[in-house]
C-alpha positions in Angstrom: -34.2 22.3 -0.6 -33.6 20.2 -3.7 -30.0 21.6 -3.9 -29.4 20.7 -0.3 -30.6 17.1 -0.8 -28.5 16.8 -4.0 -25.4 17.9 -2.1 -26.1 15.5 0.7 -26.6 12.6 -1.7 -23.3 13.2 -3.5 -21.3 13.7 -0.3 -19.2 10.7 0.6 -17.8 9.9 4.0 -14.1 10.4 4.3 -11.9 7.3 4.2 -11.1 6.2 7.8 -7.4 5.7 8.9 -8.1 2.0 9.1 -9.4 1.8 5.6 -6.4 3.8 4.4 -4.1 1.3 6.2 -5.8 -1.6 4.5 -5.7 0.0 1.1 -2.0 0.8 1.3 -1.1 -2.7 2.6 -3.2 -4.3 -0.1 -1.6 -2.3 -2.9 1.9 -3.2 -1.5 0.9 -6.8 -1.6 -0.2 -6.6 -5.2 3.0 -4.8 -6.2 5.0 -7.8 -4.9 3.7 -9.7 -7.9 5.4 -7.5 -10.6 8.6 -9.5 -10.5 6.9 -12.5 -12.2 8.4 -11.5 -15.7 11.9 -12.1 -14.3 11.3 -15.8 -14.9 11.7 -15.0 -18.6 14.0 -11.9 -18.3 16.7 -13.8 -16.5 16.5 -16.9 -18.8 19.6 -16.0 -21.0 21.7 -15.4 -17.9 20.7 -18.5 -16.0 20.6 -20.9 -18.9 23.7 -20.0 -20.8 27.0 -20.3 -18.8 28.9 -18.3 -21.5 26.4 -15.3 -21.4 29.2 -13.2 -19.9 31.2 -13.7 -23.1 28.4 -12.9 -25.5 27.5 -9.5 -27.0 24.1 -7.8 -27.2 21.8 -6.0 -24.9 21.3 -6.7 -21.2 18.3 -4.5 -20.8 16.1 -7.5 -19.8 18.4 -8.2 -16.8 18.4 -4.6 -15.7 14.6 -4.4 -15.9 14.3 -7.6 -13.9 16.7 -6.2 -11.2 14.6 -3.1 -11.0 11.4 -5.1 -10.6 13.0 -7.1 -7.8 14.1 -4.0 -6.0 10.5 -2.7 -6.2 9.3 -6.1 -4.8 11.8 -5.9 -1.9 10.7 -2.4 -0.9 7.0 -3.3 -1.3 7.5 -6.3 0.9 8.9 -4.1 3.6 5.9 -1.7 3.0 3.4 -4.5 3.7 5.0 -5.3 7.1 5.4 -1.6 8.2 1.9 -0.8 7.2 0.2 -3.8 8.9 2.3 -3.8 12.1 0.3 -1.1 14.0 -2.8 -3.2 13.4 -1.7 -6.8 13.8 0.5 -6.0 16.9 -2.8 -5.6 18.8 -3.3 -9.3 18.3 0.3 -10.4 19.2 3.1 -7.9 19.3 5.8 -10.5 19.3 4.5 -12.3 16.2 3.9 -9.0 14.5 7.5 -8.0 15.1 8.7 -11.3 13.8 6.7 -10.6 10.6 8.5 -7.3 10.2 11.9 -8.9 10.8 11.1 -11.7 8.3 10.2 -9.1 5.6 13.4 -7.2 6.2 15.4 -10.4 6.0 13.6 -11.3 2.8 14.3 -7.9 1.3 18.0 -8.1 2.2 18.3 -11.5 0.4 16.5 -10.1 -2.7 19.0 -7.1 -2.7 21.9 -9.6 -2.4 20.7 -11.5 -5.5 20.1 -8.3 -7.4 23.6 -7.1 -6.7 25.1 -10.4 -7.9 23.3 -10.0 -11.3 24.2 -6.3 -11.6 27.9 -7.2 -10.9 27.6 -9.8 -13.6 26.3 -7.3 -16.1 29.2 -5.0 -15.3 31.7 -7.7 -15.9 30.1 -8.6 -19.2 30.1 -4.9 -20.3 33.7 -4.3 -19.3 35.5 -7.6 -19.8 33.2 -9.9 -21.8 34.4 -8.8 -25.2 37.8 -7.4 -24.2 40.9 -8.6 -26.1 43.1 -10.9 -24.0 40.4 -11.6 -21.4 40.6 -15.0 -19.8 37.4 -16.7 -21.1 37.5 -19.6 -18.7 37.9 -17.4 -15.7 35.1 -15.1 -16.8 32.7 -18.1 -17.3 33.6 -19.4 -13.8 33.1 -16.0 -12.3 29.7 -15.6 -14.1 28.6 -19.0 -12.9 29.4 -18.0 -9.3 27.3 -14.9 -9.6 24.4 -16.9 -11.0 24.8 -19.4 -8.2 24.6 -16.6 -5.6 21.4 -15.4 -7.2 19.9 -18.9 -7.3 20.6 -19.4 -3.6 19.2 -16.0 -2.6 16.1 -16.8 -4.7 15.6 -20.1 -2.9 16.1 -18.7 0.6 14.7 -15.2 0.0 11.8 -15.6 -2.3 10.9 -19.2 -1.6 11.7 -19.9 2.0 10.9 -16.5 3.6 7.3 -16.4 2.1 6.7 -19.6 4.1 7.8 -17.8 7.3 5.7 -14.8 6.4 2.6 -16.9 5.7 2.9 -18.7 9.1 3.4 -15.5 11.0 0.9 -13.1 9.3 -1.5 -16.0 8.5 -1.8 -16.9 12.2 -2.3 -13.2 13.1 -5.0 -12.7 10.4 -6.7 -16.0 11.3 -6.9 -15.3 15.0 -7.9 -11.6 14.6 -10.5 -12.2 11.9 -9.4 -9.0 10.1 -10.0 -10.8 6.8 -12.2 -13.9 6.0 -10.5 -16.9 7.6 -10.4 -18.9 4.4 -7.7 -16.5 3.2 -5.1 -17.1 5.9 -6.0 -20.8 6.0 -4.8 -21.1 2.4 -1.5 -19.6 3.5 -1.2 -21.7 6.6 -1.8 -24.9 4.5 0.5 -23.8 1.7 3.5 -22.8 3.9 4.4 -26.3 5.0 4.1 -27.6 1.5 6.4 -24.9 0.1 8.8 -25.5 3.0 9.0 -29.1 2.1 9.8 -28.1 -1.5 12.6 -25.9 -0.3 14.1 -28.6 1.8 13.8 -31.0 -1.1 15.6 -28.6 -3.4 18.2 -27.9 -0.7 19.2 -31.6 -0.4 18.7 -32.6 -4.0 21.2 -29.9 -5.3 18.7 -28.7 -7.9 19.2 -25.1 -7.1 18.1 -22.8 -9.9 15.8 -25.4 -11.4 12.2 -25.3 -10.4 10.8 -28.8 -10.0 7.1 -29.7 -10.7 6.6 -30.2 -6.9 8.1 -26.8 -6.1 6.0 -25.1 -8.7 2.8 -26.7 -7.4 3.8 -26.0 -3.8 4.2 -22.3 -4.6 0.6 -21.9 -5.7 -1.1 -21.9 -2.3 1.2 -19.3 -0.8 1.0 -17.1 -3.9 -2.8 -17.4 -3.8 -2.8 -16.4 -0.1 -0.7 -13.3 -0.8 -2.7 -12.3 -3.9 -6.1 -12.8 -2.3 -5.0 -10.9 0.8 -3.9 -8.0 -1.4 -7.1 -8.0 -3.3 -9.3 -8.2 -0.1 -7.4 -5.4 1.7 -7.4 -3.2 -1.4 -11.1 -3.5 -2.3 -12.7 -4.5 1.0 -10.5 -3.4 3.9 -10.5 -5.0 7.3 -13.5 -6.8 8.6 -15.1 -5.6 11.8 -13.3 -7.2 14.7 -12.3 -6.4 18.3 -9.0 -5.0 17.0 -10.7 -2.6 14.6 -13.3 -1.6 17.2 -10.5 -0.8 19.7 -8.6 1.3 17.2 -11.7 3.1 16.1 -12.6 3.8 19.7 -9.1 5.2 20.3 -9.4 7.6 17.4 -12.9 8.8 18.0 -12.3 10.5 21.4 -9.4 12.5 20.1 -11.4 13.6 17.1 -14.2 14.7 19.4 -11.8 16.7 21.4 -10.5 18.4 18.3 -14.0 19.4 17.3 -14.8 20.7 20.7 -11.7 22.7 20.8 -12.5 24.2 17.4 -16.0 25.2 18.6 
């Protein structure tokens, strides 16, 4: 009898499909923050116009590009994972969120390709005898400019769109505490204003104090959402109740068939 009780006490309920979905989405959201070191890794490339002519290692740039590729794929993962859940609140908005994530990833890949092309030019032509230094510097500056624009549009503008779309879905569905999407819904217009200011001021590639401050609420929204989904999962709501009810009958039929 003691053995039976001990086994019962140590037996854990299996993780439900909804909990798995929340866990995967939360982990994907947390992964999107691994590109933060690129702010330092890309420093030599962005701050020195003659970087293409210099010698030395470019490992930092390659590591940064790898981190950004992971971020792009993780961003798509967040949308694909959450879509089956949030579409029950509003399918059109949920589809818009998936599309926005795909567009964001495409811009990130474009920026990465521009930097990788710059690395190739530096490796093959930067120190070559007879190379036109002025032309190389101009070409390098154009690659950096492409990256700066994709950074502004892909990793600054698109998070505003994502926050408005997913934030509204999470707020209305109550899948997470409402304070979390509220932070994103408040931060999105602030960051959008910072993007517009950078767009018309011509300060592309230079993060202003206003832009840095405006980034914080959206970053806090995404990070807190990732933490909540990873460690807490979805809150009970009509959506989770409906999905659980849809899964339970099929499970009961499987058990009955096995018996």
